N, C-alpha and C positions, 0 to 999 in steps of 0.2 A: 779282360777280355773285350776282344774287339767286338762292337754291336753286331748282329746278324739282322738287323731290321733294313736294310737297305733293298732296293727294289732287286728283284731277281734272286733273292734268297730261297725261296720257297721254289722256284726251278731247278736251282742248283741241288737243293735237297730231293726234290721228286727223283731227278736223274739217276743220284746216288741209290735212292731207294728202288727206283725202277730196275736198276742194274744187277739189283741183289735179289731180285724177284725169281730169277731163273725161271723154270718151266712152270712154276705155279700159275694157276688161272688167277687174272685180275679179280673175280669176283671173290675168290678166297682171301687173295693178299691184301686187300682192302682194309680186312679186319685184323690182318697181323699188323699191320703197319696202323692203322688209327687206333687200334687198341693201344699200342705203344705211344703213340702220342699222347693219349688221354693219361697213361699211365704217369709219363711226364712232367705234363700240367698239374696233375693233384698233387704229386709229389714235392714239386716245386712251390705251389702255394703252400702245401703243409709247411714244408722246411722254411719258408720265409718267416710264417706265423710262429712257428716253434722258436727259431732263432730271436725273433722280437720278444717273447714269453720268456727266454732265459735270460736276455739283455735286463728286463725289468727286475730280475732276481727274487721275485714273489713265489717261486716255485709252481707257477700255474700250467708249466708247460706240458704238464702229463693229464690236465684236465680236459676231458672231452667236450665238455660244455663250450669252453674257451674258443674252440674251432667252428662248434655248431653255430654259434652265435653271428658268426662271419660268413656262414655258408661254405666253410672249408670242410673238405672231408678229410677223415682221421685217417692217416697212412701208418700202420706198424713198420717196426724197422725193418724187417725183412721182405717188405714191399717198396720202400723208398728208391727213388731213381739212383742215388748212389750207390747202393747194395745192388742193384740190378746192373749198372754200369761196372761195378768191380768184377761182376760175375760174367761178363760178356763172352769171355774165351772158355767158359767152363763147358764142357761137354753136356752138361746136363742143365744147360741154359734153360730151354724150354721147359722142364719141369719145374725151374726155381721161378719163370715167370708166372706160370699158371699156379703155383702155391701164391705168388704174391697177389694174384688177381682173386683169388679164395680168399685170401685174409682181407682184403679191403672189401668185399660184397659182404663178409660177416660182420665187418664192425660199421658198414654204412647200409641201414637198410634200403635207401634209396636207390641203391646200385643192385641189388639183388636181381639176378639173373640177366644183368646189362652187359659184362664185362665178356671178352672174349677169354676164354680158357682150354684152347686146345695148342698152344704153343709146343707141347711135347710131341704131338704126332709125328710120324716118321716121314711125312710129306714137306715137312720144312727142314731145310737144312741148316743146321745147327751153326756150322761155321757163318754162313750169310746171317742167320738171325744175329749173331755176335756183332756182325758189322753192322748191321742196320741198328744197332743199339748205340754203336760207336756214331753214326752218323746224326741220331736224333739227338745225341749228348752234345752236337755243337749248335743246338738252337739256344741263342740266349733268350731267357724266358721274356723278359722284359726291356724296354728301351725308353728313355725319355725323350721325347721331342722337344720342339723350341718354344712349345707352350707348356712344357714340362706334363704333360699329357701322358699317362702309361699306354704304350701300345702294346699290345697283346700278340706277341708274336704266334705263340702255339695256336691261337684262335686263326690267324691269317693262315698257318699251315696246314691245320684242318680244312678249312674252306678249299684253300687251293687243291689239298689232295682227292676230295671228293670232286671236284669238277675233271681232275685228270684220271680218278678212277673211273667215272662216268663216261668219261671219253673212251677210255680203254676198254669197258664193257660193251659200249656199242648200246643195242638195244636194251639191255639188261641195266643199263646205268639210269634209264630214265625212271625206274622204281624208286630212287632214292634221291634224285639230283634236278631241280630246276635252273636252267642256267642264269647266272648271276644278273645280266642284263636283263631278262625278262622279268625279274623279281625285283629287282629296282626300276623298272616300270611301273607295275603294279603299286609298289609302295609309294613310289614318287606322284602317283596319280592320287592315290585316295588318301594318303599324309595320315597314319596310323599314330596320332600325337599322344592321345590321352585314352584310356579306357579300355575294354576286352577286345582280345587280338584272339581270333581263332581260325584254325586251318582243319577242314574235317578229314584231309589226306595228306599230312605234314612231311611225309618223307622225311629226310635227313633234317629238316628245321629250319631250312634257308629262308623262308618267309619270315621266322621269328628274328634272325640273326640280321634280316636287313630291314626289319621294323625297330629294332634294338638300335641300329645305327642311325636311321631316321631321326629317333627319338634325340640321341646324343648329339647329333648334327644340328639339331636344332634347340639345343640348351635344354632340353627337356630332363626328365627324372625317368629314370628304368622303372621306378617306383610307380610311376603314373600308368603303366600297361600291365594286364594280368594276361597272361598265356594260356590258352586254352587249344588243346591238339587230338588226333586220333590217328593211327596209323595201322594199316592192315597187316604189313609186312613184319614178322619178327624181327629179322635181322636190321631191317631200315630202322624200325624202333628203337632200337639199341642206339643206331648211329645217331640218332636224333636225341635221346638221353644224354650221350655223350657230348655233342655238340653244343646244346643249351649249358650243360655243366660246365664245359671249357669258357663259355661266354658269361657264366656267372647270373645265367638267367634261371630264375624260378617258373617252373609250368606245371600244369595239369595235362599229362598228355595219356593218363590212365596208368594203372600198375602194371599193363603189359599191352600187347599189340590186340587189336580187335577191328572187327567189320562194322565201318560207319553205319552202313544201311541196316544190318541185322540186328545190332546191339550198340546203339549210338550211346557212348558215355556220358555226355553232356544234353540230355533229354529238355533240361529246362535252362538252358544258357540262351541268351539273347546278347549276341555279340554286338560291339560297337563298329567293328572293322573284321571283314572275314578277307582271307587271301586264300585261293586254292589253285593248285594245279592238278586236275583229277586225273587220271589215267584215262586217256583218250579210247571212246567207243566201245567201253567193256559190254559184252555180250552176254556173260555167264556172271552176274552180279545178283542173282536169285530174285528179281523184281516178279515173279509170277506169285512168290510168297508174301509180297507187300502190296497187294492191290487195294487195301483199305485203310492203308497207312496215313495218318492224320497229316504229314508231310506235304500230299498230294493235293493241295489246294487248287492248282492250276489246271490239274489234269494228271491222269494216271499215264506214268511213264513207260515206254515199249519196254518189255522185257528183253528184248534184243540188243539195246543201247540204253546206257546208264547216265548218257548226257544230260538228258532233262531231268533225271532223278537227281543228279550233283546240284544243279542249278533250283531246284525245289527245296531239296536239303538245306541251302546255304541261304535261302530266302526265310525258309522257316525258323531259322535261327539269328536271323537279323533284328536287332532292336529297333524302336520305332523310328529311329531316326539314323540306323545303323547304314554301311557303307560297304560292299563288296566288290572285290577284284578276281575275276575267274580266267583261268586259261583253258579254252576249249578249242577242239577241232573246228576248222572251218565248216564242215559240214552242219555243224548245230546251227549255222546261219540262216539256212534255207532248206532245210530237211521237212518235207511234210509226211514222212512214212510213220504208220504206227503212232498216230495222234501228236507226233511231235509238233506240227504246224498248228495245230489247234493250241497246244501248250503255249509255244511260242506268242500267238495271238493274245491269248488271254495275261501272259505276262506283260505285253504292251499295251492293252486294255487298260491293265491296273497301274500303268505309269512306272513300273519299276527299273525300266531298262535306261540308264543314263547315256552310256556312251558304248560304241563298238570301235574297236581299234584291230583293222588286220595287221598282222605282223610279216616280216620278211619270212621268207625260207631258211632252212638250214641252221636255224638257230638251236635246235636240239640235237642232243647226243644220240637220242633213242628213237628218233622217226624223223621221216622227211614230210611227215604229214603238215601241211601249212596250219597254223594255228590264230587265234583272235583272242583279243582280251575284251570280255565283257565287264562293265562297270554298272553294277546293280546299285539302285538306292532306294530306300523304304520311304524318304521324304524329299520331293523334288520342289516342295511350295518354296524353299528358300529360309533364311533367317537374317541374322546380320551381317553375315559375309558373304552368303551365298544367294543368288537371284532365283525367282521362282522361274524353273524350268519346266511346268507343268506341260504334258503333252510335246515336249521336244525331245529328239535323241540328236546326241552329236557324232557323226559317222568319222573316222581318220582314218585314211589309206596310207599306212606306215612301211608298205611292201618297199619302197626304193630306198629306206634306212640302212644302215649298218655296212660294215666291212666284212671282206672274208678274210679270215686268221689263218686258214689254210683251205685246201681244196675242199673239204667237205663241211666246214663250221664258218658260220657266219657270227658276229658280235656287234651289239650295238652299243655307239660310244656315248660315254657322259652326256655328250651334245646332243646327240639323237634322243637319249632317254628325257634329258629337259625339254626339247623340242615337244615330243610329245605329252609330258607333264602340263606343259605352259599352255598349249592349244588347249586342254582340256579345262585349267583352271581359269584362263582367260575367258572362256565361254560359260563355264560355272560362275566365276564370281560376280559381284556386285560391281567392283572396281576394275572387272577385267575389260581387256580391250579387243576382242573376238571379232574376225572377219572370215568369212568363208574364202578357202582359197583353193580353185580349182584343180584337181588332182591330189588334192591334199586332206581338205577338211569341208564337211558341209554340214549346217544345222538343220534339221529337219523337222518339221511338223508331224504329229502320228498320221495326218490326213495323207501326206505324201508315202507315209509307209505303208498305208492300206492301198494305196494304189498300186504300189509293187507286191501286194498280196503278203504282207508282213516278211518279207525277206528283208535280211539285214545285212547283206552283203555291201561293203562300205563303197566300193567301185561304182556300183549303181548310184549313188546318192552325189559322190565328190566329182565325179566327170574325171575327162582326160586332161593332164595339165597342158595349158595354152603353150605352143611353142614359138619362141621370138622369130617374126619372121627378118630373115636376113638380107630382103629387098632385092636378090636376084629372081629375074621373072623364070616362072614355071617352064617356058621351052628352052631358056638358056640353059637351066638345069638338066633338061634331057638332053640336050644335043652334048653337052661336056661329058655327061654318064655315057653316052651310047658310044663316043669317041674313044672314051677310058678303056670301056667293054671290050672295043674292038681291039684294042692292043693288047688287053690281057689275052684276047682268043689267038691272037697272033704268037703271043709269048708262049701258051700253053700247046700250040702245034709245033713250034720250032722244038721244046722239050721233049715233047714225046717224039720226036723225028730222032732225037740224041740219043734218048732211051732206046728206042729200037736198035738203032747201029750198035750201040755198045753192047746189048744183049746178043746181038747177031756176031759180033767179032767173038763172042766166048762160046757161040754154038747154041744160043738158044733163041732162034728166029719164031717170030709169030705173027 
């Protein structure tokens, strides 16, 4: 079979799957598609191991422990992809898939209440469902690249589909998906290479997936990071469980979905790295019930906005040398309402803020609200690699970066991501070669921030980019511009006269 690992395969599969969606809402259809992709994944992994054990000839292919030892799910015969594929044209295919999901959950306790089990419902066109199974069957599970490293096609497809469904859902998509380029920027800046990684609002697990990729790209071991998370939305929690399982990542995101503020599942966790994209400006988070919470060491966050509750929750869970990267709405940089200004002042006086990055607009599928990245650090005093950055804050204005990929969305290129990360690393590291660049980045002392009344908008610190002088005197420029403007006015007058004449000929004089 020809490899499907070529660039663009995900897009081809998406177009086929989307075509089969019919009138079903994207929010519902994503569970249909992603559930099948997950089933295909665990079935293929099981079949590979099963065949290996058969080839060994020792009769262990039916031993459950052989699979558990390698973090492979046990898949009963009636749930294996080959069985599903052969039944794709059966009019009862919906019920067949539901039964398969039930069997898998029964045999694998960690998947209890995770899988989609509503394929038999009338809203799903069974002919289209069968065709979707045929399309997913075309995915070649693995491909060996030039380095003989196994590339997980299913993981690529799952990640790609999450992004496309987020786009299709618009605002609803923000509940489960953070744009990959934003996640890559955060991961590239804080470098979660070894230790405990935590996301208190983990969505579909994108922060964890990119952390895994970072470790692999830097020749690290996945066993060197431990993943912790929590997610409020039940269906999003399921997406995360499947996403991490596809990546082979062991994680602790709780036995079910839960509220991070009101039932913190990791109360005693002190994480080395925290990555988070909390929902922006939440007003109904129940803050009035938590006024005495131990997490509010820097001030009680307002009940009408959870931004500073998220920041303090994250700080509370940082280890003594921990670092965090958080996405927040730009309003958090300057708001003084309901104690937010005082909390921000206290965070700065405690020297917890390492870097602030304002991001370009149109990066998110779910909102047009401009956002910033906050890099928080429990220990800015330095070590063998990092210099002492006490009472210093780096401001980066990245609003000019990125390219529009369509009329509604912008994306940061790898070059853009590396540019932001390198500025931060050059500023942070002992061997860095950092310089302020007007309009782009500035290293400010806390005293300077005090002058601006603890407002953290990077534009105030980096200034305006200097424009290179073209050598043409101002008077000459104005003369040329006025001549050009006069010519344009003359042309517009002529066009107006022609339009009036043509309309008059049609009996529409005015």
